[in-house]
C-alpha positions in Angstrom: 11.9 -28.6 -4.3 13.9 -25.4 -4.7 13.2 -25.3 -8.4 9.5 -25.3 -7.6 10.0 -22.5 -5.0 12.0 -20.4 -7.6 9.2 -20.9 -10.2 6.5 -19.8 -7.7 8.5 -16.7 -6.7 9.1 -15.9 -10.3 5.5 -16.2 -11.3 4.4 -14.1 -8.2 6.8 -11.3 -9.2 5.7 -11.5 -12.9 2.1 -11.1 -11.8 2.8 -8.0 -9.8 3.4 -9.3 -6.2 5.7 -6.8 -4.6 9.3 -7.9 -4.1 9.0 -7.1 -0.4 6.0 -9.5 0.0 7.8 -12.3 -1.8 11.0 -11.7 0.2 9.1 -11.5 3.5 7.3 -14.8 2.8 10.6 -16.6 2.2 12.4 -15.0 5.1 12.6 -16.8 8.5 11.7 -20.3 6.9 13.6 -22.7 9.1 14.8 -26.0 7.5 18.2 -27.5 6.8 20.8 -26.4 5.6 21.2 -23.3 7.7 24.1 -21.4 9.1 26.7 -18.8 8.4 26.7 -17.2 4.9 30.0 -16.2 3.4 30.6 -14.0 0.3 27.4 -12.0 0.5 27.7 -8.3 1.3 24.5 -8.1 3.5 23.5 -11.6 4.5 25.7 -13.1 7.3 23.4 -15.9 8.6 20.4 -17.7 7.2 18.0 -20.2 8.7 17.5 -22.0 5.4 18.0 -21.6 1.6 14.6 -20.0 1.2 15.5 -17.6 4.1 18.7 -16.6 2.3 16.7 -16.0 -0.9 14.2 -13.9 0.9 16.9 -11.9 2.6 18.5 -11.3 -0.7 15.3 -10.2 -2.3 14.6 -7.8 0.5 18.1 -6.4 0.2 17.5 -5.8 -3.5 14.2 -4.0 -2.7 16.0 -1.7 -0.3 18.7 -0.9 -2.9 16.4 -0.4 -5.8 15.1 3.0 -6.7 11.3 3.5 -6.6 9.9 2.5 -10.0 8.5 6.0 -10.7 11.8 7.8 -9.8 13.3 7.2 -13.3 10.1 8.3 -15.0 10.0 11.6 -12.9 13.6 12.4 -14.0 12.6 11.9 -17.6 9.6 14.2 -17.6 10.1 17.7 -19.1 
């Protein structure tokens, strides 16, 4: 099941779905297993594995520079 979920998320991102949208759709999904998360710098609790993945994607989106920022710095 999680392999299917990962493939869907991957295809959605490859076809231009914003990372924030994919992360938000996965966040707050409530199924087992759930609980305390150890070893992650920003996620401390998740309500399911999809929730943990969604939270991680959202944390990446917040840390990532805007896609056009690198291009602006390279312009003459």
